[in-house]
N, C-alpha and C positions, 0 to 999 in steps of 0.2 A: 605706168600703163594708162592710156587715155580713157576716161570714163565716158562711154558712149551714151549714157543717160542724162548726163549734165545738160541742162538747158543752156546755161552760159557759164563760162569759165571766168576768171577775173585776172587782170593785170596787176603787177607789182611793180612799182616804180621807186627808185631810190636816188636821191639827188643830194649829195653832200649832207648826209645825216637826216634828211627829210624823207619819210616813208610814206608813200601814198598807194593806196588800193583802189582799183577801179573795178566795180562789179555790177552785173546786172541781175537783180533778184527775181526778175520774171513775174512780178506780182504774187509770188508764192510764199505761203507761211512757213514751209519747211525750209527754204533758202534763207529766209529771215531768220529763223531760229539758229541756223548754223552760222550766222554772221558773227554773234558775240564770242563763241569759242574760237572762231578763226582770227578775230582779232586780238584775243588773248595770247594765241600762238604767235602771231607775226608782229604784234606790237607796232601797227602803224599809226602815224600822226593825223592822217586824213584819209578818210574813205569817201570816194567819189561813187555815188549810187544812181543807178538808172532803174526805173520801174519798181520802185519800193512797194512792199505789201501795203494794202489800204483796206480800211474797214470803215464804213460810215463816212467816206469823205475825209478820212485822216490817216496818216502814216501810222502803222502799228508795228510793234516788235523791236523797235529801236530802244536800248537801254535809256532809261530817264537820266542816268548820270552823264550821257553823251550830249554834246551840243549839236542840234540838227538844224539845218538851213535847206529850204527847198524852194523850187520855182512855184509860180502861181498855179500850175496844172498839177503839181506834186508828182511829176514823172521824172524829175531830175532833183537830186539832193546831195548835200555835202555833210557828212557826220565827223564830228571831233571827239574822239574817244578820251583824249587826255585833257583834263580840266586846266592844266598849266599853259596850254597853247592859247594865245590870244590872236583873234582875227578881226578883220574889218570887212563889212559886207559892202562889196562894190556895186552890184546890180542883181535884182531879181526880176526875171522876165517870165514870159509864158512856158518856155521850154528850157530856159537856162538859169543857173545861179552861179554867181561869181563871188569869191571871197579873196582877201588879200592877207598874206602871213608874213611875218618879219623874217627874212633870211639875210645871209651875208652873200655878197657885198650890198644887194639891193633887195626890196620886197619881191615876193613872187605872188602872182595871181593865179589862182586855181579855179577853173570853169568845169562845171558838170552839165552836160546838154544831153537831150534825148530827142529824137525824131521818129515817129512812128512810120512804118512803111507805107501806111496808107495816108499820111499827111503830106503836105508840101515841104520839101527839105528847105526851100528858099527862105521860109519864115524862121527857122532856126538859124540858118546862115546868116541872116539879116541881124539877129539878135546877136550872134557872136561877132559880127563885123562892127556893130555899134559899141560893143564892149571893148573891143580891140583899139577903136578909133580914140577912146578916151584915154588909153594907156599906151602912149608912143614910147618906144624904145625900152619897154619894162619887160621883166621875165614872165611869161605866160605859159601855163600848162593847160591844155583843153582835154578833158576826158569825156568822151560822148559816145553814145550808142546811135549812130546816125543811119544805119541800115542801108549802106550803099555798096555797090558792086564795082570792083576795079581790080586789075591785075596787079597793081602796086602793092596792095595789101592782102594778096593771097588767092583771090579768086581767079577761076579760070575765064570768066567772062566779065563784062562790065556793063552798066546801064548808066541812063542819064543821071540818076541820083549820085553814082559814083564819079561821073565826070563833073558834076556841080561841086562835089566835095573837093575834088582834086584841084579844080580852078580856084575855089576859095583858099585852099592851103598855099597854092602857088602866089595868089594875089596878096596874100598877108605875110609871105615869107616864113611860112610854118614848116617844121619838119615833121614828117610821119614815121614813127618808130615802129615797124612792122617787119623787120628782116627775118625770114626764116621762122616766123611764128607759128606754133601749132593753132589748130582752129579753135577759136573762142566759143562757137556755138556748134553743138554736135547732138543730132536728134534723128533716130530712125535711119541712120545711114548718111544724112545730110550733114555737110559741114559749112561753116561760114565764119567770116571775121567782121561781124558788124560793129564791134566796139573797137575805137580808134583812140589813139594817144598822140596828140599833136602839141608841140611846144616851140617856142620862139628860138631864132637862131643863136641867141646868146646863152642858151641853155644846153646846147649840143655836148659841150665838153664837160659839163657838170652832172649829166645823167650817168651815174655809175652802174646802175643795174636796171634792166628792164626784162621782165619774163612773164609768161602766162602760167599761172598756177592752176592746176587742175583738181579742184576739190569737189567730191560728189555732193549734190544737193538734192535733186529731185527725189531720190529714194532713200535720203537719210531717215525719214520717219519709219521706214520699214527695216532699216538696218538692224536696230536693236532687237527686232523680233524673229529675225532670220534663223539665228542659231537655236532660239528656243523651238521654233516651229520645226526645224530639221530634227531637233531631239525627239519631239512629240511623234514626228513620222516614224522615226526609228524604233521608238518604244510602242508603236501600235502593233500589237500581236493578234488582235481579233477584229473581225468586221465592224463590231460597234465602235471600237476604239479608233478605227479608220475613219468612220462616219464623223465622230467627234472631231478628230484632227482636220478633216476637210472642211468643216464648218469654221474652225479657228483660222484655217488658211485664208479662206475667202472674206472673213472679217477683218483680218489684218491687212490684206490687199486693198479692201474698201476704205478702211480707215486712213491708210497711207496715201491713197488717191485724194481723199477729202482734204487732207492736210497739205497736200503738194500742189494740187491744181486750183486754179481760180475758179469759184462757183458763181456763175451768173445769177443776177438777181432777176426774178421773173418781172417783167414789165406789166404793170397793171394800167391798161388804157382807160381813161376817164371817159365816159360816154359824151358824145357831142352835144346832147340835149342838156346836160347838166351845166348851166351858165354861172358865171361869176356872181350874178344877183342872187340865185339860190345859195350859193356858197356864203355870201355875205349875210343873207338872211338867217341861215343856219348858225354860223359862227358868232355873228355879233347880236343880232336881235334876240334869237332864242336863249343864247347862253347868258345874256345880260339879263333877261327876264327870269331865268332860273336861278341865277345867284340873288336877285332882288326878292324872288319869292322865298328862298331858303333863309335869308337874313331877316325878313320882314317879322314884325311882332304881332300886333292886333290885326294888321291887314293881311295876315298869312292866307286864308281861304280866298280872299278876293284877288290876291296875286297869283296864287296857282290857277285859279279860274281863268285869268288873263293869260297865262302861259299856255293853258290848254287851248283856248281859242286860237292863239298865234301858232301853235303847233299844227292845229287842224288847217289854218290858212296855208301854212308851209307845205303841208302834205297835199293839198289840193293843187298848189302850184307845181309840185313835183310831178304829180300824175298828169296834169295838163301838158307840162314841157315833155314828159316821156312820150305821151301820145302823139303829140305833134312831131316829136322827132322820129318816132316809128313810122307815121304816116308819111314824112317826107323821104325817109330812107326806102320804103316800099315804092313810093312814086318815081323815084329816081332809078329804080332797078330795070334793067334792059331784059335780063333772063328771068323768066317766071319761076325757074326752079334755081335761083342763085342763092346768095347768102341769107337773104330774108327767109327764104322758104326753109333752109336748113336750121335757121335760128328758132323758126316757129314750130317745126315737127321733128326735130332731132330727139327729143325726149320721149316721143310717143312710142317708138319701137326701140327697146333697149338693146345693146349688143348680145345680151345673153338670152334674148327671145327667140326662139326657133320657130320657122313656119312649117306648117303641115306640107309633106310632099305630094306630088301628084299620084293619083290612083291609090291613096291611103284613106282609111277611114277616119273620121273625126272623133275618135275616142281616146280617153286618156288625157293625160297632161303633157307637161314640157319633157318628163322623163320617157314617156311613150314616144314622142316624137324624135327624142334623141337616139332611142334604142332603134327606130326605123332608119335613122340616118347611118348608123353604124352597121346594121345589116346591109344597106345598100352599098356602103363604102367597102365594107370587109365581108363579103358572103362567107357562109360556111361552106367548107369543102364537101363535095359529093360523096367522095369515098376517103376512108381513113389510110393515110399513107403507112407503108409497112415499116416497122421499127428496125433499126439495124441490129443484127445479132452478133457481129463481129466486134471484138474489142480492140481499140486503138492503143497499142503499146508504144506510141512515139514519145520521146522525151519531152519534157516541159520547155516552153520557150526560154531562151536565154534573156537575161535582164536587157532593158533599154539602155543604149549607151547615150552619153551626153550629146554626141553628134547626131544620133537619130532624133533625140528630142529636139535639138536646136533646129534641125533640118525641117521638122514638122511645123515647129512654132513660127519659123521664119517664113513659111509658105502660106500662112493664114492671110486672108485679105483684110487690108486696113479699113475698109469702108463699111463693114458690117456693124450693125446696131448691138449694143450690149444686152445682156439678158437681165433678169431681175436683180441680180447683185451688182450690176452696173460695172463689171470688168470687162472691158472690151479688148480686141486683139492686140492693139498697140501696147497696152499696159502689160499683157503677158509677154510680149516680145521684149519690152524694156527690162522686166524683172528678169528674164532668162538670160539676158546679156550680162546683167549685173551680178546674178546668183545662179550660175547655170546648174549647180548641184541640187538646188531646192526641188524643181520640178522632175529632175531625174530620179531623186529618191522617192518622191511622192508616187510617180507613176510605177516605179518598180515594186513599191509596197503594195499598190493595187493589184500588180501582176502576181506577186507572191501570194497574197491572201485570196486571189481570185474573186475580188469584190469591186464592183463598180460603185463608188460612193452614192448614197441615196440623195444628197444634196445636189448632185450634178444631174440627176434625173428630172429635177423640178424645172419645167419650163413654162413659157408664157404661150398658151394655146390660143391661136386665132383661128375662128371656125369660118365664118362666111367671108368670101372674097368680095371686095368692093366691085359693084357693076355686074356681079353674076346674078342669075335668076334664083330668086329666093326659094322656089319650090322644087329645086333639083338637088339631088344628093351630092353631085360633084361640086357644088358651090360651097359645100360645108367640110371640104377635105381639110383636116386640121394642119395648121402650120405651126410648128413649135419652135420657139427661140430658146435653145439650150444654153447653159452656162459655157463660157469659152474654155475653161479648164476641161469640162466634160467633152467638149468637141475635139481637144487635143488627144485625149485618152482614147476616144473612140477612133480617131484617125490612126493613132499609133497601133491599135489592135487590128483594124481592118487592113492596114498596109501589110500585115504578116500573114493574112489568109491567102491560100493557094489560089492563082488565078485560073487553073484548069478545072 
């Protein structure tokens, strides 16, 4: 059965005893962790990797016993799991890496290449062309994630990148092995064949096996915890136990996402007024004086006094550069209430500070103002409604079916921002496709215990709408970002309410 959550599948190629795996790790740690057990199971000779997992500009997660060769951009790599295999490096370029391995009757060159959808495909094709030109009439296997669309390898449409890849393959007399292949890429209903395997004409009769292996990767980190979580859900017999199980479920999903998805590093922009002269003065001059003062003997007080004077001069230069930079920034501004105004005054009124409403007395503090806003937004009823005296003897609702839960989850919009737990609608949809019984058991347990878990009631409350008058109650209507799991449970319950 095809795994709809898998970011990329991988190709398995066998040529006269030489086993090659082509895999795109999607820069994910979970997929990288799955690489070692997969290699132990399939016993490949060569693993061609695209988009390996990186941390601090280094490829991580590859066993140290493997030989690893990568392109200069570290987006294409070749791993050799077996130490007995001897190779020769042919070329190392920006987007490609090429090695040669001894086979019979002649050596075979294996190339791993990657081209991002946002980059120029011609750069990668030019690198491949240069490598092929140096290897006339030799056996060549190219494994690449080139992100091109063409009908020849499965897509229903084609684009310019796909046509350029096809022209390159025809011009170099390369064979594309993609007959009736299942999709390599599958995500949220979208399917694709971005990974290609091309080889020279003299290898057509020697490729004995080529297939797409569908191994789950994106949700591998969550897989060991699903059974335990389902057992905890089934054992929850009280509302308190259900609350604890809900927190565990949210934590497991959050942890799996952190280990599966790439976390972007925040970009810290250096201020334009901080020049290289100030950086040199700080790193070279001040650090040298500090080391000299710490190592000095009898002259220690004099050296520290010199360091203090130089530090004062440096701080004076920093203040002057900052003031001049701020002056130039404000002088170039065209809108008087633009970025410079927000930078100067955004901290004077905090988001939690409320403004006194119209026709209200200036008494009390923030709590009194909040109470006034609450009374204006939700006024007390004039008359008390009559309580129902009849008792409803209708039977309890039947449990939620997996189809009902799947229909509700699949109907969630994909563009909504996540709540405080960081779990968005797409993650819930992917988990439900992989483990459909997990959420069904959880929601049915909530229905059985007649409990809406407390952790699903915690929302991020946004009070004042931007651009609205600050002294009107309608501007403070709270907007709550509730957890996604709570939204699904709420929708399941409201769908069963009678419409009459």
